[in-house]
MARZAZA-316928 format. One record per residue (C-alpha): residue number from 1; residue in three letters; x, y, z. Coordinates in nm, 3 decimals, m for minus. Each point is the difference from the previous one (the first is absolute). Example, Ala and Ser with C-alpha at 12.3 -4.5 7.8 and 13.67 -1.06 7.14 Angstrom:
<markols>
1;ala;1.230;m0.450;0.780
2;ser;0.137;0.344;m0.066
</markols>
This chain:
<markols>
1;unk;13.051;m15.075;m12.227
2;unk;0.221;0.161;m0.264
3;unk;0.319;0.181;0.102
4;unk;0.125;0.281;m0.222
5;unk;0.353;0.115;m0.068
6;unk;0.003;0.265;m0.271
7;unk;0.357;m0.101;m0.093
8;unk;m0.150;m0.324;m0.132
9;unk;m0.266;m0.051;m0.267
10;unk;m0.356;0.045;0.126
11;unk;m0.165;m0.346;0.014
12;unk;m0.273;0.088;m0.251
13;unk;m0.130;m0.357;m0.037
14;unk;m0.028;m0.048;0.377
15;unk;m0.171;0.338;0.042
16;unk;m0.243;m0.073;m0.283
17;unk;m0.086;m0.344;0.141
18;unk;m0.049;0.137;0.352
19;unk;m0.215;0.287;m0.129
20;unk;m0.216;m0.243;m0.195
21;unk;m0.049;m0.224;0.304
22;unk;m0.091;0.294;0.224
23;unk;m0.237;0.140;m0.263
24;unk;m0.174;m0.338;m0.031
25;unk;m0.033;m0.022;0.379
26;unk;m0.147;0.352;0.018
27;unk;m0.242;m0.086;m0.282
28;unk;m0.118;m0.313;0.183
29;unk;m0.044;0.197;0.326
30;unk;m0.214;0.252;m0.187
31;unk;m0.209;m0.275;m0.160
32;unk;m0.065;m0.174;0.333
33;unk;m0.072;0.333;0.174
34;unk;m0.267;0.058;m0.266
35;unk;m0.156;m0.340;0.069
36;unk;0.148;m0.180;m0.302
37;unk;0.138;m0.316;0.155
38;unk;0.202;m0.252;m0.205
39;unk;m0.218;m0.219;m0.221
40;unk;0.049;m0.368;m0.077
41;unk;0.153;0.110;m0.331
42;unk;0.244;0.232;0.185
43;unk;0.110;m0.289;0.223
44;unk;0.003;m0.275;m0.266
45;unk;0.375;0.032;m0.069
46;unk;0.101;0.101;0.352
47;unk;0.233;m0.245;0.176
48;unk;m0.147;m0.209;0.281
49;unk;0.164;0.044;0.341
50;unk;m0.076;m0.307;0.212
51;unk;0.071;m0.063;0.370
52;unk;0.066;0.371;0.037
53;unk;0.059;0.200;0.315
54;unk;0.014;0.372;0.063
55;unk;0.346;0.110;0.112
56;unk;0.158;0.330;0.089
57;unk;0.275;0.092;m0.248
58;unk;0.271;0.253;0.066
59;unk;0.010;0.291;m0.244
60;unk;0.263;0.273;m0.024
61;unk;m0.095;0.327;0.171
62;unk;0.183;0.310;0.116
63;unk;0.005;0.126;0.357
64;unk;0.114;0.339;0.117
65;unk;m0.089;0.346;0.122
66;unk;m0.241;0.168;m0.240
67;unk;m0.061;0.368;m0.057
68;unk;m0.265;0.144;m0.230
69;unk;m0.217;m0.312;m0.031
70;unk;m0.346;0.090;m0.134
71;unk;m0.194;m0.200;0.261
72;unk;0.246;m0.076;0.283
73;unk;0.041;0.334;0.175
74;unk;0.308;0.120;0.184
75;unk;0.368;0.026;m0.082
76;unk;0.239;m0.283;0.076
77;unk;m0.282;m0.248;0.063
78;unk;0.126;m0.360;m0.017
79;unk;m0.188;m0.200;m0.264
80;unk;0.008;m0.319;m0.201
81;unk;m0.094;0.054;m0.364
82;unk;m0.224;m0.216;m0.212
83;unk;0.171;m0.260;m0.221
84;unk;0.310;0.128;m0.177
85;unk;m0.005;m0.040;m0.379
86;unk;0.271;0.230;m0.140
87;unk;0.319;0.116;0.168
88;unk;0.266;0.241;m0.130
89;unk;0.236;0.052;0.293
90;unk;0.259;0.216;m0.174
91;unk;m0.266;0.208;m0.170
92;unk;m0.180;0.042;0.332
93;unk;m0.352;m0.131;m0.061
94;unk;m0.223;m0.300;0.054
95;unk;m0.349;m0.102;m0.116
96;unk;m0.217;m0.196;0.238
97;unk;m0.344;m0.143;m0.061
98;unk;m0.155;0.332;0.094
99;unk;0.241;0.281;m0.096
100;unk;0.347;0.129;m0.083
101;unk;0.242;0.089;0.281
102;unk;0.307;0.218;m0.010
103;unk;0.282;m0.174;0.183
104;unk;0.215;0.173;0.258
105;unk;0.282;m0.164;0.191
106;unk;0.009;m0.377;0.018
107;unk;0.000;m0.121;0.363
108;unk;0.287;m0.246;m0.040
109;unk;0.207;0.210;m0.242
110;unk;0.356;0.076;0.109
111;unk;0.060;0.354;0.127
112;unk;0.213;0.226;m0.221
113;unk;0.362;0.030;0.107
114;unk;0.095;0.338;0.149
</markols>
């Protein structure tokens, strides 16, 4: 996940690397969906993972009350987003695996003084 603060330089190298990784993943999904599974040549230089297990890893997500979601109907519906990739708190937006979100009030933010 990359966190943005527009008062600081945009992490171009990190963004470029992340975009390349996600593009490669999407390309491989498309290949496999079309029936083109990895060949021996594709796997020749792949690292070998031995004595492996499948584990559940924690990934950053957002939770909150959503309004205007394209598929989750209703206003103020409590949701958990897909994996969070980009976050710009001060600028008021986030990018998850599936879409951009506009950010309203943060649940644990201090209340303004009267």
